[in-house]
C-alpha atoms as one frame of an Amber mdcrd trajectory, in Angstrom:
protein
  31.542  40.924   4.685  30.921  44.729   4.408  31.317  44.068   0.505  28.351
  41.600   0.620  26.590  43.674   3.020  27.214  46.065   0.280  26.494  44.345
  -2.505  23.110  42.997  -1.467  22.057  46.130  -0.471  22.575  48.197  -3.010
  21.789  45.738  -6.318  25.045  43.941  -6.407  26.590  40.873  -6.776  25.068
  37.204  -7.743  21.640  36.186  -7.697  21.025  34.680  -3.952  21.349  30.702
  -3.646  18.174  29.395  -4.144  17.851  25.995  -1.199  18.481  22.900  -2.509
  15.394  21.076  -3.115  14.433  17.318  -1.485  15.355  14.368  -3.908  11.578
  13.408  -4.959  10.984   9.662  -4.702   9.828   8.750  -8.222   7.465   5.392
  -6.492   6.016   7.498  -4.005   4.769  10.294  -5.866   3.424   7.776  -8.698
   1.326   5.847  -5.619   0.208  10.049  -4.409  -0.910  10.284  -8.258  -2.789
   6.524  -7.520  -4.112   7.854  -4.360  -5.342  11.017  -6.059  -6.852   9.250
  -9.015  -8.922   7.264  -6.639 -10.484   9.661  -4.861 -11.634  11.255  -8.302
 -12.385   8.039  -9.244 -15.056   7.442  -6.073 -15.838  11.286  -6.062 -16.884
  10.706  -9.912 -19.247   7.520  -8.956 -20.513   9.491  -6.513 -21.523  12.245
  -8.704 -23.154   9.378 -11.337 -26.173   9.300  -8.936 -29.458   8.268 -10.000
 -27.774   7.486 -13.722 -26.071   4.121 -12.538 -28.043   1.492 -11.365 -27.469
   0.175  -7.847 -25.894  -2.741  -8.849 -23.360  -0.946 -10.574 -22.719   2.157
  -7.999 -22.179  -1.053  -5.365 -19.464  -2.660  -7.464 -18.081   0.556  -8.051
 -17.901   1.824  -4.356 -16.714  -1.455  -3.394 -14.138  -1.276  -6.395 -13.051
   2.374  -5.140 -12.450   0.840  -1.481 -10.688  -2.191  -2.958  -8.076   0.464
  -4.895  -7.922   2.904  -1.899  -6.666  -0.684   0.196  -4.365  -1.601  -2.621
  -2.768   2.246  -2.401  -2.224   1.979   1.287  -0.561  -1.336   1.437   1.657
  -0.557  -1.386   2.674   2.999   0.655   3.210   1.063   3.794   4.612  -2.443
   2.087   5.606  -2.291  -1.435   5.251  -4.067  -4.301   6.708  -5.482  -7.630
   6.675  -2.932 -10.489   4.816  -5.329 -12.281   1.786  -5.047  -9.627   2.033
  -1.225  -9.516   1.741  -0.521 -13.194  -1.357  -3.203 -13.230  -2.730  -1.275
 -10.402  -2.424   1.727 -12.044  -3.931   0.355 -14.995  -7.341  -0.609 -13.262
  -7.578   2.793 -11.207  -6.953   5.393 -14.135  -7.776   3.161 -17.266 -10.051
  -0.309 -16.836 -12.256   1.646 -14.138 -13.141   4.827 -15.429 -13.068   5.051
 -19.222 -15.478   1.958 -18.998 -17.723   4.557 -16.596 -17.456   6.914 -18.582
 -18.907   5.104 -22.219 -21.375   3.704 -19.846 -22.307   7.274 -18.809 -22.405
   8.684 -22.262 -25.078   6.133 -23.125 -28.298   6.875 -23.548 -30.708   6.730
 -20.338 -32.504   3.716 -22.426 -29.683   1.916 -21.279 -28.922   3.052 -17.621
 -31.717   0.011 -16.439 -30.735  -2.470 -13.995 -31.913  -5.295 -16.643 -30.410
  -3.521 -19.510 -27.570  -5.665 -21.729 -25.170  -2.598 -21.145 -25.302  -2.790
 -17.462 -25.301  -6.793 -17.544 -21.724  -5.950 -20.051 -20.263  -3.477 -17.284
 -21.119  -5.239 -14.078 -19.550  -8.342 -15.454 -16.415  -6.358 -16.217 -16.239
  -5.072 -12.778 -16.926  -8.448 -11.255 -13.833  -9.156 -13.271 -11.884  -6.620
 -11.963 -12.605  -6.679  -8.759 -11.532 -10.379  -8.468  -8.176  -9.272 -10.536
  -8.209  -6.694  -7.666  -8.167  -9.148  -4.932  -6.032 -11.318  -6.043  -3.475
  -8.122  -6.486  -3.664  -7.533  -2.802  -3.508 -11.174  -1.844  -0.584 -10.848
  -3.651   1.050  -8.146  -2.113   0.173  -9.570   1.251   1.551 -12.825   0.596
   4.880 -11.276  -1.134   5.194  -8.979   1.876   4.833 -12.357   4.627   7.002
 -14.014   1.919   9.559 -11.784   2.816   9.498 -11.804   5.996   9.574 -15.207
   6.012  12.696 -15.315   4.340  13.931 -12.445   6.573  13.291 -14.872   9.384
  14.707 -17.373   8.224  18.117 -16.271   7.373  18.219 -14.789  10.770  17.330
 -18.175  12.172  19.836 -19.653  10.058  23.037 -16.780  11.164  22.440 -17.025
  14.783  21.728 -20.772  15.095  25.492 -21.749  15.122  26.126 -19.123  18.190
  22.859 -20.663  19.506  25.010 -22.454  21.956  27.239 -20.287  23.184  24.445
 -18.271  24.263  23.777 -20.545  26.600  23.762 -19.856  30.417  25.788 -22.696
  31.368  24.357 -24.011  35.365  27.094 -24.425  38.196  27.780 -27.772  39.028
  26.216 -28.499  42.645  24.947 -31.000  45.063  21.780 -29.271  45.483  19.422
 -27.318  43.581  18.795 -23.751  45.982  15.361 -23.721  44.996  14.808 -27.591
  45.998  13.866 -27.594  49.666  13.632 -31.542  49.549  16.822 -33.077  50.960
  18.387 -30.249  52.761  18.825 -30.027  55.951  16.896 -27.369  58.770  18.096
 -25.675  61.437  16.367 -24.671  64.276
């Protein structure tokens, strides 16, 4: 002890041991990154302001809300790798890339009736339908998992159900029924 004190006090000895770092869950880290990307996308839409027609702004905000819901759902319920990859691609590429391409067009193409606006609106509608389907799949997957677990429990404990029933004592009369009982005054 004195040796450790002296060597630590006067520069001797080895380096101090670093506390162990907790293991990082790569899926949780990926979900956190998706959440940050959704926030960045939503901020980008807000910053675009008057450059976007109201139709596109509305669609992009709706998509942002759905993406945020999807990230929250997979954080709580989980999902398959394919679903997570699709959601990540939508958040990080399928929406931001065409948005940046649209914003890079000359302002004459940003009108409500322009072909660029119409094309981008169609793309966003397709993405919204895909995202709603993905959310439904995630939620149905959680329901199916719960249903499967319920069936397992029902099967597991159905044979024991008879053993768990309380047996009624065999008596002539039911103590809770007053009919047919003699009264004593």
